[in-house]
N, C-alpha and C positions, 0 to 999 in steps of 0.2 A: 778161104773165108774173107769176106769184105765187111769192114765195119766203118760206118760214117758217124762223125760227131759234128753237131752244129748247134750254135746258139741262134735261134730263129728271131729273137727280139719280138716275139709275138707270132705264134704259129698261124693265126688267121691272116696276119699281114703277109707272112711268107707265102702262104697259099695263094694270095692274090697276085703275088709276083712270080708265080710259076714253079714254086718249090716242089710241089707234088708231081707235076709233069716231069720235072728233071729226075726226081727220085724214082719214078717208075722205070726209068732206063738204067738204073745203077746196079740192079741185081745184088743188092746188099743183103747180108745175113742179119745185120743189126744196124739200126739207125737210132743213135742216141741224141735226143733233142734236149736243149736247155732253154729256159725262159719262154715257156709256152704262153704265159700271160693269159690263160683262159681256164675256165672250169670245164670239166668233161661234158657237162650237160649242154654247154654252148657249142660243142663240136659234133653235133649230130649229122651234119652234112656228109654225104658219102665220100667227099674228097678227103676227109680226115680218117676214113676207114677203107683203105684200098683193098680190093679183092685179093685174097690170099695172104693177108697180113694179120698177125696178132698185134693188137695195140694196147699199150699200158700207159696210163696217165697218172702222175702223182701231182695233184694240184696244190698250190698254196692256199691257205685259208683266206688270205686277202685276195679279193677279186682283181683280175687284171695284172697280176704280179707273179714273178718267178715261175716255178713249176718245171717239171721234167717229164719226159716221155721216152718210150722205146718202141720202135716198130720192128717186127721180125716175122719171117715166114715160118720160123721154128716154134714149137710148143715147149715152153720152159717147164722144168720140173717144179720150180718154185719161184714166186715173185715176192720180193721184199720191198715194202714201202717205208722208207725212212731208215735211219741208222742209230736211233736212240739218243739224239741230241734234240731236246724239245723244240727250241726256237728254229733250229735248222730244218727239222721235219715239218714244223708248222708252215714253213715257206716252200715245202715240196722240193727239196734240194738233193735228194738221194733216192734213186730208183734202181733196184738190183734184180737181175734175173739169173737163175741157175739152170743150166742145161748140161747134163752129163757131168764132165769134169771142168766145164767152163763157167766162169762167172763174168757177167757183163754188167757194168754199172754206168748209169748216166748221172753225173754230179754237176751241180751248179754252185761253185764256191762264191761267197758273197764278195761284193766290192766294198772297199772302205773309203771310196773317194767322196761320198756325199757328206759324211760327218764323222767325227771321232768315235762316236758310239758304234757306228758300223765297222770301223776299223778294229775296235776292240772285240766285236763279235767275230770278225774274220780271224783274229788271232785265237779266239776261243775255239772256233771250228777246226783250225789247223792243229791245235794241241789235242783235241778230242778225237780227231780222225787218225792220228798217228797209231794208237793201239789197234784201231779197227783195220787199218791197212796192213799193219804188221801181222795181225791174226789171219787175215785173208791170205797173205803170202806164205804163212807158215803151214797152211793146211795141205799144201801140195797141189792146189788147184791151179788151173790156168786162168789168170785174172786180167781183165781189161777194164780200166776205169777211164771212161770217156768224159770229157766235159770242158766247160769254160772254167778254168782254175783261177782266172782273174789275177794271174801273176806272170810277168815276163821273166823267165829264169835267168838268162845271161844277157850281156851286152849285145850279143849277136841277135837276140830275140826282140829288140826294140830299136827303132830308127834313131830317136833322139834320147839316147840313154843318159847323156850328161845332164840334160835339163830335167830329167824325171827321177833323179836319185832320191828325192825327198817326197815323191808322190806315191800314193797307194798303187800297188801293182808292180812297183819296182823298188820297194824298200829293202834295206839290207836284211831285215828279219824275215821277210817273205822269201827272198832269194835263198837265204840260208836254209829255210825249211824245205825248199825244193832240192837243195843240195842233199839234205838228209834223206829225202824221199828216194833219191837215186843212188845213194852211197851204199856200197856193199856192207859197210859196218853200220848202216842206218836201216832204212826200210827195204833196201835192195831191189827197188823197182827199176823199170827201164823206160826211157822216153822213146816211144816207138818211132816218132818222126825223125828224131836225131840219130836213130840207129842206122838209118839209110840215107839221110840227107843232111849234110853238114854245111850247106850253103848259107850265106848271109841273105838278109832281106826277104826272108820267108815268114810272112806275117799272116795272122788270121783275123785281126780286128783293126779297123780304121775309124777314127773319130768322124762324126758327121760334120764337124766344124771345118771351115776352110777348104783346102784342097788335099786333105789327107789321103783320100783314095787315089786321086789322080797322081799324086807325088809319091805314092807308096810309103807314106809316113805312118807306119803301122806298128802293132805289137803282136807277138805270138802269145796269145792267151789260152788257146784251145789245144788240148793235149789228149793223146791216148797213152795212159800210163799202164804198163803191162808187167806181169810177173816175169822173172828171169826165164821161166820155162818157155815163154813165147818170144824172148828176145832174138833168138836166131831163126825164128819162123816168119819174120817180117820180110815180105818180098818187094813191096813198093809203098810209097807214101806220096800223097799229093794234096794240094790245097786248091779247091775249085774256085776260079775267079772269073770265068767267062760270063757268068750272070751274077747279079746281086740280089739275094733273097733277104738280106739282113745287113747289119753293120759288121757281122762276122761272116767268114767264108767257111764252107764245109771242109772238114779234114777227113781225108779218105785213106785208110790203111788196109792193105791186102796182106794176108797171112797164108803161108803154106800150112794149112791146118784143116783137118776134117772134123766137122761137128758130129 
């Protein structure tokens, strides 16, 4: 099973940069997209509906903002739009598919960098998602939560960690929440990428300012967070950087798992 997660920073912009041409070659079982920045009625062009793919969009009420999507050749048993957090769901931040014993989720956690109000909402979503994730993990299902979590977990996950300790995305409270997400006495989930790749300088997002991309001054903000049942089934992980479709790079995880 191959699962790809990517923040497209506008699915139409990514399409113009060749994203769907690349995607057609990936043979992915699930492609979880964040920040579509479009309403479904604006995506009528056939490029957004590849042959053989089931496509699900969860749009933000605000046009040109946020939104999630999942592409899959498989037919899900159930599709869930939203997670029961009103403002979070109004921004189209949680899209969930169920197929057999597998749950696949595309999540777009908010950024708190624009203003304090958004940081408080970020904390609100972190707190309210805890019981949701705990319940998912307790059901005995195989769970993959893909997305832009807007948090760099550890120093290894950000180039300039010293200068960013007071900035949203690397605050102590955010990092402690990620600790809890992965702790056996917390939510007990697994960081799929770090399960097989412990190297430094493996980033998925680079600022468009300055020479961040050229100098690899990045952050690892995109994760596939999986249940422990899938932890030992991860066969490989990679970050695709040969082409740029967005300010984020696609995160590709392969599993020894049959759907």
